[in-house]
C-alpha positions in Angstrom: -5.7 -6.7 -11.5 -6.6 -3.2 -10.2 -4.3 -1.1 -8.2 -5.6 0.8 -5.2 -3.6 3.8 -3.6 -4.8 4.9 -0.2 -4.1 8.6 -0.1 -7.0 10.1 1.9 -5.0 11.0 5.1 -3.1 14.1 6.0 -0.1 12.4 7.6 -0.2 14.4 10.9 3.2 13.1 12.0 4.7 15.1 9.1 3.8 18.4 10.9 3.7 21.5 8.7 5.0 19.6 5.8 1.5 18.5 5.0 -0.3 21.7 5.9 -1.4 22.2 2.3 -0.9 18.9 0.6 -1.6 15.2 1.5 1.5 13.1 2.3 1.0 11.0 -0.8 1.4 14.0 -3.0 4.7 15.4 -1.4 7.5 15.7 -3.9 10.7 13.9 -3.4 13.5 14.4 -6.0 11.1 16.0 -8.5 8.3 13.4 -8.4 5.5 12.9 -5.9 5.2 9.6 -4.0 2.0 9.0 -5.9 3.8 9.4 -9.3 6.4 6.8 -8.2 3.6 4.4 -7.2 1.6 4.9 -10.3 4.7 4.3 -12.4 5.5 1.1 -10.4 2.0 -0.2 -11.0 2.3 0.1 -14.7 3.7 -3.3 -15.1 1.2 -5.2 -12.9 -2.2 -3.3 -12.8 -4.7 -2.6 -15.6 -6.1 0.4 -13.9 -5.7 2.3 -10.6 -8.2 3.7 -8.0 -6.8 6.5 -5.8 -8.7 7.3 -2.6 -8.6 11.0 -1.7 -9.8 12.9 1.3 -7.6 15.6 3.0 -7.0 18.5 0.6 -8.7 16.6 -2.2 -8.6 19.5 -4.7 -4.9 19.9 -4.2 -4.5 16.2 -4.8 -6.6 16.3 -7.9 -4.4 19.1 -9.3 -1.3 16.9 -8.7 -3.1 14.0 -10.3 -3.7 16.1 -13.4 -0.1 17.3 -13.5 1.0 13.6 -13.4 -1.3 12.7 -16.3 0.0 15.7 -18.2 3.6 14.4 -18.0 2.5 11.5 -20.1 4.5 8.9 -18.3 3.5 5.2 -18.9 1.0 4.4 -16.3 -2.4 2.6 -16.0 -5.7 4.7 -16.3 -6.7 6.2 -13.1 -9.9 7.1 -11.3 -10.7 8.5 -7.9 -12.8 7.9 -4.9 -13.2 11.0 -2.5 -13.7 10.3 1.2 -15.3 13.6 2.2 -15.4 12.6 5.8 -11.8 11.3 5.8 -11.1 12.7 9.3 -13.9 10.6 10.9 -12.4 7.2 9.9 -9.0 5.5 9.6 -7.7 3.8 6.5 -10.0 0.7 6.8 -12.9 2.9 5.5 -10.7 4.3 2.7 -10.1 0.8 1.5 -13.7 -0.3 1.8 -14.9 2.6 -0.2 -12.4 1.6 -3.0 -13.2 -2.1 -2.9 -17.0 -1.7 -3.3 -16.4 -0.3 -6.8 -14.0 -3.1 -7.8 -14.7 -6.5 -9.4 -11.2 -7.7 -9.8 -8.1 -8.7 -7.6 -6.9 -5.5 -5.9 -3.3 -4.6 -5.4 -3.4 -2.2 -2.4 -0.6 0.3 -1.6 -0.4 2.7 1.3 0.0 6.2 0.0 3.2 6.8 2.0 5.0 3.7 0.8 7.3 3.4 -2.3 8.4 0.0 -3.6 10.8 -0.9 -6.3 8.7 -2.0 -9.4 10.2 -5.5 -9.5 9.2 -6.0 -5.9 5.6 -5.2 -6.8 6.0 -7.8 -9.5 7.2 -10.4 -6.9 4.1 -9.6 -4.7 1.9 -10.3 -7.7 3.7 -13.5 -8.5 3.4 -14.7 -4.9 -0.4 -14.0 -5.2 -0.5 -16.1 -8.4 1.4 -18.9 -6.8 -0.9 -19.3 -3.7 -4.1 -19.5 -5.9 -7.3 -17.5 -6.2 -8.6 -18.3 -2.7 -5.8 -16.4 -0.8 -4.9 -12.8 -0.4 -1.2 -11.9 0.0 0.3 -9.3 2.4 3.8 -7.9 2.2 5.8 -8.0 5.4 9.2 -6.8 6.3 11.6 -9.5 7.6 12.2 -10.2 11.3 10.0 -10.0 14.4 9.5 -6.6 16.0 7.5 -4.9 18.8 7.7 -1.3 17.8 4.7 -1.2 15.3 1.5 -3.0 14.7 2.4 -6.3 13.3 1.2 -9.4 11.4 1.7 -12.8 12.8 1.8 -15.9 10.7 1.8 -19.7 11.3 4.4 -22.1 10.0 2.6 -22.3 6.6 2.9 -18.5 6.2 -0.8 -18.0 6.7 -1.8 -14.8 8.5 -3.3 -15.6 12.0 -3.3 -12.2 13.8 -2.8 -8.5 13.4 -2.4 -5.8 16.0 -0.1 -4.4 18.8 1.7 -7.8 19.0 5.2 -9.2 18.4 5.3 -10.0 14.7 6.3 -8.9 11.2 5.9 -5.3 10.2 3.3 -4.6 7.5 5.1 -3.3 4.3 2.1 -1.3 3.2 1.3 -3.6 0.2 -0.9 -6.6 -0.4 -3.4 -8.2 -2.8 -7.1 -8.7 -1.9 -8.4 -11.7 -4.0 -11.5 -11.1 -6.1 -13.3 -13.9 -4.4 -12.6 -12.5 -1.0 -13.9 -8.9 -1.7 -17.3 -9.4 0.0 -15.8 -10.8 3.2 -13.0 -8.2 3.1 -15.5 -5.2 2.8 -17.5 -6.7 5.8 -14.4 -6.8 7.9 -13.5 -3.3 6.9 -16.9 -2.0 7.7 -16.7 -3.5 11.2 -13.2 -1.8 11.7 -13.9 1.5 9.9 -12.1 3.5 12.6 -9.1 1.3 12.6 -6.4 0.1 10.2 -7.2 -2.1 7.2 -4.8 -5.0 7.8 -7.4 -6.4 10.2 -8.8 -8.0 7.1 -5.9 -10.2 6.6 -6.3 -12.6 9.5 -10.1 -12.7 9.0 -9.8 -13.7 5.3 -7.5 -16.4 3.9 -4.0 -14.6 3.5 -0.5 -15.7 2.9 2.6 -13.5 3.6 5.3 -12.4 1.2 8.7 -11.0 2.4 9.6 -7.6 1.2 13.2 -6.6 1.4 13.9 -3.3 3.4 16.3 -2.3 0.5 13.4 -2.3 -1.9 10.9 -0.5 0.5 10.5 3.1 1.6 7.9 4.5 4.0 7.5 8.3 4.8 6.1 8.9 8.2 8.0 11.9 9.6 10.0 14.8 8.0 13.3 13.0 8.6 12.0 10.2 6.3 12.0 12.7 3.4 15.6 13.3 3.8 16.4 9.6 3.9 14.1 9.1 0.8 16.2 11.7 -1.1 19.3 9.6 -0.4 17.7 6.3 -1.5 15.6 7.1 -4.5 15.2 5.7 -7.0 14.9 2.3 -5.4 16.4 -0.7 -7.2 16.0 -4.3 -6.5 18.9 -5.1 -4.2 21.4 -8.0 -4.4 20.3 -8.8 -0.9 16.7 -9.3 -1.9 17.8 -11.5 -4.8 19.8 -13.7 -2.5 17.3 -14.1 0.3 16.4 -17.8 0.8 12.8 -16.7 1.7 12.5 -14.1 -1.1 9.4 -15.6 -2.5 7.8 -16.5 0.8 
């Protein structure tokens, strides 16, 4: 399995915080978001592709610094989206997938998950079989964000500005679905990549909010400092739908 980290965007809602560095390479408690993701992927991915765009040279410097620290992590390569500001993250993921011939574990660059939670996502993928992708969703139905809707069998049926489950910024695209997925992404290049999930066979997996962290605004950085490092919570362990 290959990890994919989508880190091409600036993160405009972060304001001046990202004037000189992409959001995925902001430091929180001494480590960048990217370093935390890369370390979490060590137990589940054989290699990692990082998609860069905004301030790509700064991002490369931080990639090199992470490599120099010598932490246990999969080997990493990069894809640079020079025209990053002309597209949304569907094109970032498409550019990564065209160079991959393996199952792809996709992470948004602004999301941190507890390592054992990434392991659960992969196990769910292994359970549903090679024909299905899986997508991580936060529990409950909400209307405040774009959402994923599923049927009673947990198969994804819709994505967009609809009542549904909030995307947790993680999923696995199955190797056998790569061609169809890249076609969907090409048609939606100026939109968000979860459009691929209702158009290719996909099951959901619940991700506990206690094991999930997303950085969208400066205030989220302060909350991240209070919560990191993430640990798999007792609430997650006891959830009746923890593997669904």
